[in-house]
N, C-alpha and C positions, 0 to 999 in steps of 0.2 A: 536485199540478197538476190542475186541472179539465180533464176530458176534453171534446173537441170532437166533437160528433155531427153527422152529415149531416142536413140539413133535407130536407123533401119537395122543395123547389125545387132543391136541389143534386142530388138523385138524378135528378130529371127532366132537369136539365141534363146529367148524366153519361150518361143513356140516349141523349139526342140526340147527344152527342159520340161515344159508342162506335159508334152506328149510322152516323155519318158516316165513321168510320175503318174499321170492319170490316163489310163487307157479306156476310152469309151467305146471304140470300135476296133475290130481286128485289123482293118485296113488303114488305120491312122498312119499318116506319114508326114514328117516335118519337111515341108517344101513350100517355099515362097512362090506363089503363082504370078504375082504382079508387083514388082518392085516400085513402079511408078505410082501405083495406087497407095502402097504403104507409105511412100515418101510424101504424097499429098496429104494423107491422114495426119502425119506428124507435123507437116507444115501448117495445116489447119488448126491443130492443137496449139501450136506455138503462136499463131496469129490471133487466136481468140482474145478479145479485149476484156473478158471478165476476170474473175479471180481464179485461183488455182483449181477450185472445184468445178468452175465452168469449163476450164481446159480439160480436166479429167473426164467430165461428162462427154465432151466432144471426142476425146480419145477413145473412150469405151464404146460409145455409140457407133462411131465410124469404123472401128476395127470389127465390130460385130456385123454391121450392115454392108461394108465394102468387101468383106470376105477375101483378103489378100493371100490367105494360105490354103493349101490343099486340105488340111485338117486342123481341128482345134482352134478355130477362130474365136469362139466365145470364151474358151478357157484362156487363150492367149490375151484376149481383151481384158479379162479380169486381172491376170497376173501383171500385165503391162501397166494397167491403171494403178495397181497397188505399188508397183515399183516406182512409178512416177511420183506418187504422193510421198512415199517413204523417203525417197532420195531428196525430196524437198522439205523434209521434216514435218510432214502433215500426217494426220491420222486417217487410216482407211477403215471405215466403220463396218464393213461387211464381213461377218464371220463366214467360214466355209460351211455353207448350208446347202443341202440338196435342193431345197425349194427355189433357190436363186437361179437355177437353170431355167425355170419357167419365165422368170423376169427377163432373162437374156433373150429368150424367144420373143417376148413382147417388144424388146428393144429392136430386135431384128425386123419385126413386123411393123415398126413405127407406131406402136401403141402408146408409148410414153413420150412426153415432151422433154426437151433438154433440161428444163427446170426440175422436172420430176426425177430424172436420172441424177442430176446434181444432188438433190436432197437425199436420194437413196445412197449415193456414195458417201455423202457427208454424215448422215444420221442413221442409215440403215433402214429407213422406212419408205415404203412405196405401196400404192394400191395394188391389189391383186390383179394379175393378168387374166383377162377373160377373152375368149374368141367370140 
């Protein structure tokens, strides 16, 4: 089965959607700051030689770390990764938990390896983030 990958337009749409649902800051605004960066993230996801969870880990990690949007990069990374897996008939193991916001900070700070991120997406388990 051919995999379905998110497009730049879909990720921009998901950013706007997540910001309309989850307001973290008063100044949140749905704005793509760097289209080239977002395009490269999506290309890297598609070019990844691993399984779909390896690709999902790249997608999540790079959306968090590359910061292509003005607001909601971590929220957008989660919803885009979920969209990618569900569109490809895979399970997304992460429930909507407040504690996962800290894990995303750890991803942004390069605390976790790609393999750890993959296992987190696949099984919902990851070591606690500590500074």
